[in-house]
C-alpha positions as CSV (number, residue, x, y, z in Angstrom):
1,M,19.7,26.7,-50.2
2,K,17.1,23.7,-50.4
3,F,19.3,21.8,-48.1
4,M,18.4,24.0,-45.2
5,K,14.9,23.1,-45.2
6,G,16.0,19.6,-44.3
7,L,17.7,21.1,-41.4
8,E,14.6,22.7,-40.0
9,P,14.0,19.6,-37.4
10,L,17.2,20.0,-36.2
11,S,17.1,23.7,-35.8
12,L,13.7,23.5,-34.0
13,L,15.0,20.7,-31.6
14,T,18.2,23.0,-31.1
15,L,16.2,25.9,-30.4
16,R,13.8,24.1,-27.8
17,L,16.7,22.7,-25.9
18,A,18.6,25.8,-25.6
19,L,15.4,27.9,-24.5
20,G,14.5,25.0,-22.0
21,L,17.9,25.0,-20.5
22,I,17.8,28.8,-20.1
23,F,14.3,28.6,-18.5
24,L,15.2,25.8,-16.3
25,V,18.3,27.5,-14.8
26,H,16.6,30.7,-14.1
27,G,13.2,29.0,-13.1
28,Y,14.4,26.1,-10.7
29,P,16.0,28.4,-8.0
30,K,12.9,30.5,-8.2
31,L,10.8,27.4,-7.4
32,V,13.0,25.2,-5.2
33,H,15.3,27.7,-3.4
34,P,13.2,31.0,-3.3
35,T,15.4,33.8,-1.3
36,D,14.1,37.0,0.5
37,A,16.2,38.9,-2.2
38,M,14.2,37.2,-5.3
39,R,10.9,37.8,-3.2
40,E,12.0,41.6,-2.8
41,F,13.2,41.8,-6.4
42,F,9.5,40.9,-7.5
43,L,8.0,43.3,-4.9
44,S,10.4,46.3,-6.1
45,H,8.8,46.0,-9.5
46,G,5.2,46.0,-8.4
47,F,4.5,42.4,-8.5
48,P,3.1,40.5,-5.6
49,G,5.2,38.2,-3.8
50,Y,3.5,34.9,-4.8
51,F,4.8,35.7,-8.6
52,L,7.8,34.6,-7.5
53,G,6.5,31.0,-7.2
54,I,4.3,31.5,-10.4
55,A,7.4,32.3,-12.3
56,G,9.4,29.5,-10.9
57,I,6.7,27.1,-11.8
58,L,6.2,28.5,-15.4
59,E,9.7,28.6,-16.1
60,S,10.5,25.1,-14.8
61,F,7.6,23.3,-16.1
62,G,7.6,25.1,-19.3
63,A,11.2,24.1,-19.6
64,V,10.3,20.4,-19.2
65,L,7.8,20.8,-21.9
66,L,10.1,22.7,-24.3
67,F,12.9,19.7,-23.7
68,T,10.3,17.0,-24.4
69,G,8.4,18.9,-27.3
70,L,5.2,18.4,-25.6
71,F,2.6,20.9,-25.6
72,T,5.1,23.2,-27.2
73,R,2.9,26.0,-28.6
74,G,1.1,26.5,-25.4
75,A,4.3,26.5,-23.3
76,A,6.2,28.5,-25.6
77,L,3.3,31.0,-25.9
78,L,2.9,31.4,-21.9
79,L,6.9,31.6,-21.7
80,A,6.6,34.4,-24.4
81,M,4.1,36.3,-22.6
82,E,6.0,36.2,-19.4
83,M,9.1,37.6,-21.2
84,G,6.8,40.3,-22.6
85,V,6.0,41.2,-19.0
86,A,9.4,41.1,-18.0
87,L,10.5,43.4,-20.7
88,W,7.6,46.0,-19.9
89,K,7.8,45.8,-16.0
90,V,11.3,45.1,-15.4
91,H,13.8,45.8,-18.4
92,S,12.2,48.9,-19.9
93,A,13.4,51.5,-17.3
94,H,15.8,53.2,-19.4
95,G,14.0,53.3,-22.8
96,I,14.3,51.6,-26.0
97,M,17.9,52.8,-26.9
98,A,19.1,50.8,-23.7
99,V,19.3,47.5,-25.6
100,K,21.9,45.9,-23.3
101,E,19.3,46.3,-20.5
102,Y,16.7,44.0,-22.5
103,E,18.5,42.2,-25.1
104,F,18.2,38.6,-23.1
105,P,14.7,38.7,-22.3
106,L,13.9,40.0,-25.8
107,A,15.7,37.0,-27.5
108,L,14.1,34.6,-25.2
109,A,10.6,36.1,-26.0
110,A,11.3,36.1,-29.9
111,G,12.5,32.3,-29.6
112,C,9.5,31.2,-27.7
113,F,7.1,33.2,-30.1
114,V,8.7,31.3,-32.8
115,L,8.1,28.1,-31.4
116,A,4.7,28.9,-30.3
117,T,4.0,29.9,-34.1
118,I,5.8,27.0,-35.8
119,G,5.4,24.3,-33.3
120,A,8.1,21.9,-31.9
121,G,8.9,20.1,-35.2
122,L,9.3,16.5,-36.1
123,V,11.6,15.5,-33.4
124,S,8.9,15.8,-30.5
125,L,6.3,14.3,-28.4
126,D,3.7,16.8,-30.0
127,R,4.7,15.3,-33.6
128,M,4.5,11.7,-32.1
129,L,1.2,12.0,-30.2
130,F,-1.0,14.4,-32.1
131,G,0.5,14.4,-35.7
132,E,2.1,17.8,-37.6
133,D,-1.1,19.6,-37.6
134,G,-1.8,19.4,-33.9
135,K,-4.5,16.9,-34.3
136,R,-4.5,13.3,-33.0
137,R,-3.8,10.9,-35.6
138,R,-6.6,8.8,-36.8
139,A,-6.4,5.4,-39.0
140,T,-9.2,5.6,-41.6
141,K,-10.5,2.7,-43.2
142,S,-9.9,3.9,-46.7
143,S,-6.1,4.1,-46.0
144,Q,-6.0,0.8,-44.6
145,D,-8.0,-0.9,-47.3
């Protein structure tokens, strides 16, 4: 199964794009078209009303960062933490056995956690700007001689 290792850049790109699309679709309405019903949903779960805007900003801009692969680890970690809060405060009302109630945010949190730990992969702005290990590339005199 060595050939599967060669597909790692494609798999990380696919994961980033899929998560980015989901977060954009869910975050954009919160950011641009917030409704009283959305605000009431947040209030009913014990959050202040302004958390609607914070969630919209985090999800929308996080999605853009995932799409481009820029600051992927940080964006993915914030999104994973947001999904953790959603699991805890919103989706856990009926206990751990009610998997149908929390499977979607759990999958999002897990995918974001993977990106936060592994990184964006080869096809990303992170790789292009900062190199594989996350540190800015530097040309050394010894490598140019």
